[in-house]
C-alpha positions, 0 to 999 in steps of 0.5 A: 488444748490438745486431747493428746499427751505423752509423758514419762512417769515412774511406776513401781520404780520403773520409767514408763511412757504413757500415751493418752487420748482423752477424746477416745478415753484411751491410754497406752503404756510401755516400759522401755527398760523391759523389752519396750513392752507395750504392756497396757492398752485401754480404750473406751473402758475396755482392756485390750492388752493383758498387763502383768500383775505388776511391773516387778513380776514382768521383770522377775517372774520366769519367762514373764518378759514374753507372757504379758503385754506385747513382747517384741520377738527376734526370732519368734518362737522356738529354734530347735537346739538353738542351731541353724545355718544360713548362707553357709554360716552356722548360728548357735543361739543360747538355750534360754528354754532349757534343755533344748530350745532358744525361745523368742530372742532377747530383745523382749527382755533387754532395755531399749533407748527412747529417742523421741516422745511427743504429742500434737493434734496432727500426730497424736501421742507417740513415742519412738524407741530403739534397740541396737545389736551393736550395743550388746556384744553378748548378742553379737557374739552369736548373731554377728550382724548390726541389726537396729530396731526402731519402733514408734507407738502412736495413739491417735483417735483411739487407735494404737498404731505401731510403725516399725523399721528394722535395718541391717547396718552391717556388711553381710546378709542376715537371717531375718525372723521377726514377730509380735506377741500381743495378749488380748484379755478373753473371758474364757470359761464365762460361757460367753460367745467370743467370735474370732474372724481372720483372713486365713488362707491355710493352716500348718500342721504343728506340735503344741510347741508350734514346730511345723510337721508338714505343709500348709493346707486349707482346712475346715478351721482355716475356712471357718475363721474367714466367716467367724469361729466361736473360740470360747472353748479354745483349749489352754495351751492350744496352738494354731499356725495360719497363713494369711490371705495376701490380698485385701483387708488383713484385719483380725477381729475378736468379737465379744458378742455378749459385751458388745465390743470387738478388738480389731488388729490390722496387720500389713503384708510384712507378716504372712503368718499368724499364730493363735495361742491360748496361755494357761497362766492367764485368761487371754488369747494371742494373735502373733504376727510372724514373718516366718514359720517356727524354726523355718531355717531348719525346715526342708521346704522352700524358703518362699513358703516358710519365710526363711529369708534374709535382710541384705546389708543396708536394707530396711524392713518397714511394717505397720500394725493397728489396734482399736476397739469397735462398738455396736 
């Protein structure tokens, strides 16, 4: 009998996909009808992803669709006045963070379609979900590109792998800006030593809303992150924007020194940037991988630096992330 299982279950009236790996004591749950949010991941008795207090709060609490779990963002972070231009075309996004900004896009709140689900000794426990702009005329009205997002979460040997395919099925090049927003539970205020290590290459100067105010530089903080920084006193609503080293291993680690385990989060080279963010509504830290810097299409810097790039008609962007626990 396989140690893996994948099943649709009903929780609080919502259909939830549960992936299980009994060999590693790992469980992952996602809710397709609310942004395909991977809202729970536990492994070896450790809570790795911060869940909401309830699934109903995920639906009804203000901004809750990107305050818990693992929201999927397109575009990530803020667009000033919801406006930008790309290839001579003007875009006006809804101001969902009144009065001035568009925040995190809409695919983190709308329903996704489950197109496959299963488990086997070879493939682990997995689920594939899809979101098509063609099914949402309200999005097409301001972003007229036939974007399709296909995400496969796979739980195998205690590791949670996300395999993504983003495709432009339209006839015009589309502006491309994608990100993820996982919340990792962190015991801030406990006095414990919590060490963050990541392959940072430089730090961008940003406001507390993550708007860029200058070019990136190698800073004392970005250099220290490579060896490890105690983040136990990282401030609420603190925000740091980092460029990652484009060579070698790109695994970020949060080491719970006193608890004897480490959260490891591996990113591929689709994501040149990571935002560090500590919410003030929960004891957690986000490591947010982005393909571009905040509001990049409105910045006066070269696109190769900011990631303000496009996805051609018929082009696919593929990426992979990995999340697991390391113990002493």
